Residue, then its C-alpha position, 0 to 999 in steps of 0.5 A: m175414951e181411949e179404951i173405947t176407941a181401942a176396943a172399937a178399932a180392935l173389933s173393926s179390925a177383927a170384923f174386917d179380917y173375918n169378912r175378908a177371909n170369907y171373901i177370899f174363901d168364896a172367891r176360891m170356891r167361885w173359881g173352883r165352881f167355874n172350873t168344875c162346871y166347865s170340866m163337867a160340860m166338856a166331859q158331857t160334850s165329849q160323850y155327845r161327840e162319842d154318841i155321834s161317832d158311834l151312830t155314824e159307825l153303824t151306817v159306815t160299817k154297813a156301807d163297808t159290808y155292802h162294798t165287800v158283798g158288792t165285790i163278791c157279786f161282781f166276781l159272780n156276775f162276770e163268772l156267768i158272763v165270761d166263763g159261763s158262755l153258752g153255745v161255745h161247747g155245743p149247740a146254742p139254746p133257743g133264742w127265747l131262753m137266751g133272751l131270759y138269761w141275758a135279761n136277768v144277767c144284765i138286770a143283775i149288773m144294773f142292781l149291782v152297780t146301783f146298790t154299790w154306789m148307794a152304799m158308797h154315798s150313804g157311808a160318805r154322807a154319814t161321815a161328812g155329816a158327823a164331821q160337820m156336827r163334831t166341828h160345828t155343833m158339838r164343839l167342846p165348851i172351852p172358856t174364853p180368856k174374857m170368861l176366865d177373867m170374869a170368873r177370877v177375883t183378885g184380893n183388892s176387889f174386896e175394897k169395892q164391897r159395901v161397908h156393911d159387908v166389910f165390917r159385919i160382926p158375926f152373930a151380932m148382925p144377921a147372916g146372909q140369906e138367899s134372895e128368895v125363900v119358900d113359904e112352907e105352908s103356901g109353897k109360894r116364893e117370897l122376895i127378901s132384901d138383896r142386902r141380906m147377901p154380900k155384894w160379891y154374891h150378887d156379882e157372881v150371880e150376875a156374871l156367872r149364872k145368867d143361864e140358870g133358871g131354865a126348865a128342867p128336862s123331863p124324863t121323856s125329853v131327848p138330848e139335842h144332839f140326838e134330834l140334830y142327828r135325826g135330822l141329819q139322817q134324812e140326808w142318807w137313810c134312803y140310800d142305805v135302805y135302797s142299797r139293801i133293796g138293791i142287794l135283794f134284787w141282785f140276788s133275785h136276778w142272779l139266782t134266776s140267771a144261774s138257774l137258766y144257765s144250769m138248764c141251758h148248759v146241762f140240758g143243751e150242752l151236757r145232755l144230762l137230765w137229772p143233774a139239770w133238775t137237781v142243780t136248778a132245784c138248788f138255785v130255785t130253793a135258795h131263791w125261795g128262801i131269800l124271798r121269804 
């Protein structure tokens, strides 16, 4: 009798040590899985944040280019007004010609101020929108202390497990299986008893896998941050477009005013025929090329 009792105690001790070693191994795997998942999630979110920065940089770079072009355009416009004053060194051109000249110069200034302001607004709005998304929507998924405590398992929690899991004899008792199996013939999922899996497995599923089981992304699906950024672009895309249109109209009116100025200056003040037609033809050809 004593030999049977000793053998049973030795068998129980060996089964306890075996199952406790499995439990500690699973606890380490659970902690490693938790850290790996959050590391991958933070790396993915960092990539999304980089996407937002790259998309915003496209608009901001174009807006900065428009600012540079606008500075040069201001210089060219004021050169026509200040240094290119008509009627100072000779007889003034007819009133109707001066009217056309000044109308084009003033309209060019109007479009110049408009497209510079629109470019400035589009760049500032894109920067503000990207900052809002990066600080509110695309924040790094850093786990809270409560989540870390839920993922961490202490060794004495093994004492709370079921007796069947603590003293399961390997090979003699059935090993754990998933709660669902798929029938190879019919393809249907069949539920099996939850007691086939250790209790700590179900605790992990309940605590760490609440969000699993969702629909898988389709090949044509778009990441959420792209859709959010598409909606955010509605705030500034029109300013970006109209700033480019403003550049076109500025060049159109400035080239027209430059053509009128060359005719007034070379015809009226210098009294030169062929240079007047040659210079005007250059401006008209450039105007035609831009409008194409």
